[in-house]
C-alpha positions in Angstrom: -5.9 15.7 -29.9 -5.1 13.7 -33.0 -6.5 14.6 -36.3 -5.4 11.5 -38.1 -8.8 9.9 -39.7 -6.6 7.3 -40.9 -5.9 5.3 -37.6 -5.5 1.5 -37.9 -6.9 -1.1 -35.7 -4.1 -3.5 -34.6 -4.4 -6.8 -35.4 -3.8 -7.7 -32.1 -7.1 -5.9 -30.5 -9.0 -7.6 -33.4 -7.7 -11.2 -32.5 -8.4 -10.6 -28.8 -12.2 -10.1 -29.7 -12.2 -13.7 -31.4 -11.8 -15.1 -27.5 -15.0 -13.1 -26.4 -17.8 -15.2 -24.8 -20.9 -14.2 -22.8 -23.9 -12.2 -23.1 -22.1 -9.4 -24.8 -20.9 -11.5 -27.9 -22.4 -13.3 -31.0 -23.0 -16.8 -30.5 -20.4 -19.0 -31.9 -22.7 -21.8 -33.6 -21.5 -22.1 -37.0 -19.8 -25.2 -38.5 -18.2 -26.1 -41.5 -21.1 -27.9 -43.3 -23.5 -25.2 -42.3 -21.2 -22.3 -43.9 -21.2 -24.4 -47.0 -24.8 -24.3 -46.9 -25.1 -20.6 -46.3 -22.2 -20.0 -49.1 -24.5 -22.3 -51.9 -27.5 -20.4 -50.5 -26.6 -17.0 -51.1 -24.6 -17.8 -54.4 -27.4 -19.9 -56.4 -30.3 -17.7 -57.0 -31.2 -15.1 -59.5 -28.1 -15.8 -61.6 -29.2 -19.3 -62.6 -33.0 -18.9 -62.4 -32.9 -15.7 -64.7 -29.6 -14.4 -65.7 -28.4 -17.5 -67.5 -31.1 -17.4 -70.4 -30.6 -13.7 -71.0 -26.6 -13.8 -71.2 -27.0 -16.8 -73.7 -29.6 -15.3 -75.6 -28.0 -11.7 -75.9 -24.4 -12.0 -75.5 -22.7 -15.4 -75.7 -25.0 -18.3 -76.8 -23.9 -21.6 -75.8 -20.5 -20.5 -74.8 -22.1 -18.8 -71.7 -20.2 -21.8 -70.0 -17.0 -20.0 -70.8 -18.7 -16.8 -69.4 -19.3 -18.6 -66.2 -15.7 -20.0 -66.0 -14.1 -16.5 -66.7 -16.5 -15.2 -64.0 -15.7 -17.9 -61.6 -11.9 -17.3 -61.8 -12.1 -13.9 -61.0 -14.2 -14.6 -58.0 -11.3 -17.5 -56.9 -8.8 -14.9 -57.2 -10.6 -12.6 -54.9 -11.9 -15.4 -52.8 -8.2 -16.5 -51.9 -7.3 -12.7 -50.7 -10.7 -13.0 -48.4 -9.5 -16.2 -47.2 -6.4 -14.9 -45.9 -8.2 -12.2 -44.0 -10.7 -14.6 -42.9 -8.0 -16.7 -41.3 -5.9 -13.9 -39.9 -8.8 -11.6 -38.6 -11.9 -14.1 -37.7 -14.2 -11.3 -36.2 -17.3 -9.8 -37.9 -17.0 -7.2 -40.3 -15.7 -8.7 -43.5 -14.1 -6.2 -45.7 -14.6 -3.2 -43.4 -12.6 -4.9 -40.8 -9.8 -5.6 -43.0 -9.7 -2.1 -44.4 -9.8 -1.2 -40.9 -6.7 -2.7 -39.9 -4.7 -2.2 -43.4 -5.9 1.2 -44.8 -7.0 2.9 -41.6 -10.6 4.4 -40.6 -11.8 6.7 -43.3 -11.2 3.8 -45.9 -12.8 1.6 -43.5 -15.7 3.3 -43.1 -16.1 3.9 -46.9 -16.0 0.4 -47.5 -18.3 -0.4 -44.4 -20.8 2.0 -46.2 -20.3 0.5 -49.8 -21.2 -3.0 -47.9 -24.3 -2.0 -46.5 -25.2 -0.5 -50.5 -24.0 -4.1 -51.4 -26.1 -6.1 -48.9 -29.1 -3.6 -48.6 -29.9 -3.4 -52.1 -28.6 -7.4 -53.0 -31.8 -8.3 -50.6 -34.0 -6.3 -52.3 -33.2 -7.2 -55.8 -33.5 -10.9 -55.0 -36.7 -10.1 -53.3 -38.1 -8.4 -56.4 -37.2 -11.5 -58.5 -39.0 -13.5 -55.8 -42.0 -11.9 -56.0 -42.1 -12.9 -59.9 -41.9 -16.8 -59.3 -44.4 -16.6 -56.5 -47.2 -14.8 -58.5 -46.4 -17.0 -61.2 -46.8 -20.3 -59.2 -49.7 -19.1 -57.5 -51.0 -18.6 -61.0 -50.5 -21.8 -62.1 -52.4 -23.0 -59.0 -55.4 -20.9 -59.7 -54.6 -18.0 -57.4 -54.5 -14.8 -59.1 -52.5 -11.9 -56.8 -54.0 -8.3 -57.4 -51.7 -6.4 -60.0 -51.4 -3.4 -58.0 -49.4 -5.7 -55.2 -46.6 -6.0 -57.4 -46.3 -3.0 -59.5 -43.2 -1.3 -60.1 -43.3 1.1 -57.5 -45.1 -1.0 -54.9 -44.1 -4.4 -54.8 -45.7 -5.4 -51.9 -45.3 -9.0 -52.5 -41.5 -8.5 -52.4 -41.7 -6.3 -49.2 -43.5 -9.2 -47.5 -40.4 -11.9 -48.2 -37.9 -9.4 -46.6 -40.2 -9.1 -43.6 -40.3 -12.6 -43.1 -36.6 -13.2 -43.4 -35.9 -10.3 -40.9 -38.1 -11.7 -38.5 -36.4 -15.2 -38.7 -33.1 -13.7 -38.3 -34.2 -11.7 -35.1 -35.2 -15.1 -33.8 -31.5 -16.5 -34.0 -28.8 -18.0 -36.3 -29.6 -21.5 -35.4 -33.4 -21.3 -36.5 -31.8 -19.2 -39.6 -29.5 -21.9 -40.8 -31.7 -24.4 -40.1 -34.2 -22.9 -42.8 -31.5 -21.9 -45.0 -30.1 -26.1 -45.0 -33.7 -26.9 -46.0 -34.3 -24.3 -49.0 -30.6 -25.1 -50.1 -31.4 -28.9 -50.0 -34.6 -28.3 -52.0 -33.2 -25.8 -54.9 -30.3 -28.2 -55.6 -32.2 -31.3 -56.0 -34.7 -29.4 -58.4 -31.4 -28.3 -60.3 -30.0 -31.7 -60.3 -33.4 -33.0 -61.7 -33.7 -30.7 -64.4 -29.9 -31.8 -65.1 -30.3 -35.3 -65.0 -33.5 -35.3 -67.3 -32.5 -32.6 -69.3 -29.6 -34.7 -70.7 -31.9 -37.4 -72.3 -33.4 -34.2 -74.2 -30.4 -32.4 -75.5 -30.3 -31.7 -79.5 -26.4 -31.3 -80.3 -27.7 -29.0 -83.1 -28.4 -26.2 -80.6 -24.8 -26.2 -79.6 -23.6 -24.9 -83.0 -21.9 -22.5 -83.3 -21.1 -23.0 -79.8 -19.5 -19.5 -80.0 -21.5 -17.5 -82.3 -20.2 -15.0 -84.7 -19.8 -11.6 -83.4 -22.8 -9.5 -84.8 -20.0 -6.4 -85.4 -21.1 -5.0 -81.9 -18.8 -5.1 -79.1 -20.5 -7.5 -76.7 -22.9 -9.1 -78.9 -21.6 -12.8 -79.4 -18.1 -13.9 -80.3 -15.4 -13.7 -78.0 -16.1 -10.2 -77.1 -19.7 -11.4 -76.2 -18.2 -14.1 -74.1 -16.4 -11.2 -71.9 -19.3 -9.1 -71.8 -21.0 -12.2 -70.4 -18.6 -13.0 -67.8 -19.1 -9.6 -66.5 -23.2 -9.8 -66.1 -23.0 -13.4 -64.9 -20.8 -12.2 -61.8 -23.8 -11.2 -60.3 -24.6 -14.6 -60.2 -21.6 -15.3 -57.8 -22.1 -12.4 -55.4 -22.8 -13.9 -52.0 -19.8 -15.9 -51.1 -18.1 -13.1 -49.5 -21.1 -13.0 -47.1 -19.3 -16.1 -45.2 -16.4 -13.9 -43.8 -19.3 -11.2 -42.3 -20.1 -14.5 -40.1 -16.5 -15.2 -38.6 -17.5 -14.2 -35.1 -20.4 -16.4 -35.2 -18.2 -19.6 -36.6 -17.1 -22.3 -34.5 -13.4 -22.6 -35.8 -13.4 -19.8 -38.4 -9.5 -20.0 -39.5 -10.0 -23.2 -40.6 -13.6 -23.6 -41.9 -14.2 -20.3 -43.7 -11.4 -20.6 -46.4 -12.6 -24.0 -46.9 -16.2 -23.0 -47.2 -15.8 -20.4 -49.6 -14.0 -22.6 -52.0 -16.1 -25.5 -51.7 -19.2 -23.1 -51.9 -17.5 -21.4 -55.2 -16.8 -25.0 -56.8 -20.5 -26.4 -56.0 -21.9 -23.3 -57.6 -19.8 -23.1 -60.5 -20.3 -26.9 -61.3 -24.3 -26.6 -61.1 -24.0 -23.2 -63.7 -21.9 -25.0 -66.1 -24.5 -28.1 -66.2 -27.5 -25.8 -66.1 -26.0 -23.7 -69.2 -25.0 -26.8 -71.1 -28.6 -28.5 -70.5 -30.3 -25.3 -71.2 -28.6 -24.3 -74.3 -29.1 -27.8 -75.5 -32.7 -28.2 -74.8 -33.7 -24.7 -76.1 -32.0 -22.8 -78.9 -29.8 -19.9 -77.2 -31.9 -17.2 -79.4 -34.9 -18.0 -77.6 -34.2 -17.8 -74.1 -34.4 -13.9 -73.1 -37.1 -14.6 -71.0 -37.7 -14.1 -67.3 -38.0 -18.0 -66.3 -35.4 -19.7 -68.7 -35.4 -22.7 -66.8 -38.9 -23.0 -66.6 -39.0 -22.9 -70.6 -36.3 -25.5 -70.7 -38.9 -27.9 -68.9 -41.6 -27.1 -71.4 -39.1 -27.7 -74.2 -38.4 -31.2 -72.9 -42.0 -32.4 -73.4 -45.3 -33.2 -71.9 -43.8 -36.4 -69.9 -41.6 -33.9 -67.8 -44.4 -31.5 -67.2 -44.5 -32.2 -63.5 -41.0 -31.1 -63.3 -42.5 -27.2 -64.1 -43.8 -26.6 -60.5 -40.7 -28.3 -59.0 -38.3 -25.5 -60.6 -40.8 -22.9 -59.6 -40.7 -24.2 -56.0 -36.8 -24.3 -56.1 -36.6 -20.9 -57.6 -39.0 -19.7 -54.6 -37.0 -21.5 -52.2 -33.7 -20.6 -53.4 -34.4 -17.2 -54.0 -35.7 -16.7 -50.4 -32.2 -18.2 -48.8 -30.4 -15.2 -50.8 -32.4 -13.0 -49.1 -31.7 -14.3 -45.7 -28.0 -14.6 -45.8 -27.5 -11.0 -47.4 -29.8 -9.5 -44.7 -27.7 -11.6 -42.1 -24.3 -10.3 -43.4 -25.6 -6.8 -43.7 -26.7 -6.8 -40.0 -22.9 -8.0 -39.2 -21.5 -5.3 -40.9 -23.6 -2.8 -38.9 -23.0 -4.5 -35.6 -19.3 -4.3 -36.3 -19.2 -0.5 -37.2 -21.5 0.1 -34.4 -19.3 -1.8 -32.2 -16.2 0.4 -33.3 -18.0 3.6 -32.2 -18.4 4.7 -36.2 -22.5 4.4 -35.6 -24.9 4.5 -32.6 -24.3 2.1 -30.2 -28.0 0.8 -30.3 -27.1 -1.1 -33.6 -24.4 -3.1 -31.6 -27.1 -4.1 -29.1 -27.7 -7.9 -28.8 -30.8 -9.4 -28.2 -30.7 -10.9 -24.6 -32.0 -14.6 -25.6 -31.1 -15.0 -28.9 -27.9 -13.3 -29.1 -28.6 -11.6 -32.4 -27.8 -8.0 -33.5 -32.0 -7.4 -33.6 -32.0 -3.9 -33.7 -29.8 -3.4 -36.9 -31.5 -6.4 -38.3 -34.8 -4.8 -38.0 -33.8 -1.4 -38.9 -31.9 -2.6 -42.0 -34.9 -4.9 -42.9 -37.1 -1.9 -43.0 -35.0 -0.2 -45.3 -34.6 -3.3 -47.5 -38.3 -3.6 -47.5 -38.7 0.0 -48.7 -35.8 -0.5 -51.6 -37.7 -3.8 -52.6 -41.2 -1.9 -52.7 -40.0 1.1 -54.7 -37.1 0.6 -56.7 -36.9 -1.2 -60.2 -34.9 -4.5 -60.5 -32.6 -3.1 -63.1 -31.2 -0.2 -60.9 -30.9 -2.4 -57.8 -29.0 -5.2 -59.7 -26.4 -2.6 -61.0 -25.9 -1.0 -57.7 -25.0 -4.3 -55.9 -22.8 -5.4 -58.6 -20.6 -2.1 -58.7 -20.7 -2.1 -54.9 -19.2 -5.7 -54.5 -16.7 -4.9 -57.0 -15.6 -1.9 -55.0 -15.5 -4.4 -52.1 -13.3 -7.0 -53.9 -11.0 -4.1 -55.2 -10.3 -2.8 -51.6 -9.8 -6.2 -50.1 -7.4 -7.4 -52.8 -5.2 -4.0 -52.7 -5.6 -4.8 -48.7 -3.8 -8.1 -48.8 -1.0 -6.7 -50.8 -0.4 -3.7 -47.9 -0.8 -6.1 -45.0 1.7 -8.4 -46.9 4.0 -5.2 -47.1 3.7 -3.4 -43.7 3.5 -6.9 -41.4 5.2 -9.6 -43.5 6.1 -11.6 -40.4 2.1 -11.9 -39.1 0.9 -15.7 -38.5 -1.4 -16.3 -41.4 -3.0 -19.5 -41.1 -4.0 -19.1 -44.6 -1.6 -17.4 -46.9 -2.9 -16.1 -50.6 -0.4 -18.1 -53.0 1.4 -16.3 -55.5 1.7 -12.9 -54.1 1.6 -10.1 -55.3 0.1 -11.7 -58.7 -3.2 -12.8 -57.3 -4.3 -10.1 -55.3 -3.1 -7.7 -58.2 -5.0 -10.0 -60.9 -8.1 -9.9 -58.5 -7.8 -6.0 -58.1 -7.8 -5.8 -62.0 -10.5 -7.7 -62.7 -12.5 -6.2 -60.3 -11.6 -2.7 -61.2 -12.1 -3.7 -65.0 -15.5 -4.7 -64.4 -16.3 -1.9 -62.7 -15.6 0.6 -65.6 -17.7 -1.4 -67.5 -20.7 0.3 -65.9 -22.7 3.2 -67.0 -22.4 6.9 -66.0 -25.6 6.8 -64.1 -24.5 3.8 -61.9 -21.0 5.4 -61.2 -23.1 8.6 -60.1 -25.4 6.7 -57.8 -22.7 4.7 -56.4 -20.5 8.5 -55.8 -23.7 10.0 -54.1 -23.8 7.0 -52.0 -20.4 7.4 -50.9 -20.6 11.3 -50.6 -23.7 10.5 -48.1 -21.3 8.2 -46.1 -18.3 10.7 -45.9 -20.7 13.1 -44.6 -22.1 11.0 -41.9 -18.9 9.9 -40.7 -17.3 13.5 -40.7 -20.6 14.7 -38.6 -21.0 11.5 -36.5 -18.6 8.7 -36.7 -15.0 10.5 -36.7 -15.9 12.1 -32.9 -17.4 8.7 -31.6 -14.4 6.2 -32.9 -13.4 4.0 -30.3 -10.1 3.9 -31.8 -9.6 7.2 -32.2 -10.8 8.0 -28.6 -8.2 5.4 -27.1 -5.6 7.1 -28.9 -6.5 10.8 -27.5 -6.8 9.1 -24.1 -3.5 7.4 -24.9 -2.1 11.0 -26.0 -3.2 12.8 -22.8 -1.5 9.9 -20.4 1.6 10.5 -22.3 1.6 14.4 -22.0 1.0 13.8 -18.0 
């Protein structure tokens, strides 16, 4: 009996799964345009509607545009690594599957468990933000929601969104992506309207000084503030990695996923920069530390643009809905992949006979996400999401290097350029940003990973498909 819990899954066996079809496989229905829409839908959310104002007011001033550029650079470096793996191993599972093929089963389990943390709490975090915009919009319409329904520790409004998105995902990928396409169009149009009309109201004096002088405290304006701001606005880019978890439902994953990642990042970065420039040009940066900075910007544009305020709120509601949708979608596919490998109960890999969706995993995870959205604060949730995502980025960057060294002759439809420098930079940036988090956040992450280790040795290690196959091969050789 093998005692090797670092067994790897062969690239060949993973590639064979690409050709799976029929009732036991996920439906391949996603094209390039849909993938780009899903990417933009996942990225543009709380970052543009909330974080922009907070970072400008507290850390970077008008130079928040530089913070966004630095954060985008880090994401592009890691995105190149994701793109290589997505073209090499185009199956569901994202960083979990990549770690299984390069670092071994235990590392794969840990990163899969970490991804559950990322997507579970990402959906919950955004749902909490969504509830604030919904309540504000309804109040503008003369409808008041009782405070008990959105109080911290019992946010029923946020739970309702998670329930709705979970039900939509159970029905099918086609229906979910159609909904996503609509809401992405709504929020992009609203953002463009804000940019176009906002340009006419810019007071260039609000951009001076472009880089406010440091106060003497690291991270509060000056270049250190720009760097601290880039770590915070990193949260605004979380979501592009969800695309690779949909590889097994993509018609041409080896070509389309790398393209979709970079187009989604490019579109989102351009919109973030334009929004930041217009917002800090219309409103002095020191006044932007509010929950709804874009709405504040509309108010500052004057009475003739008052009609834009409800449009922005509707866009925020739609935009945050799509982020929750994509997070839950990616989350269920990670669980599906881990269950297919035997590391989680088989029932979680069960597909709906009509919709071909992992409906059991989707429903169970939707319930947990609802509870997190209803019970936990947005600060705790967002920090857990960020550190969990950075850990996944770090592992993927290292995994590219490992696979280049161990299997250099593999056919790679897309190759990360300038290896080893780009993966090393991606790992350094991700690891460096992780070090900036508080001790409490590290303890929460380590606690989550410890729970994962216990589950692996109590269940997953004994049920692992790779391990059982290895045991069978050893018996046959011994016979």
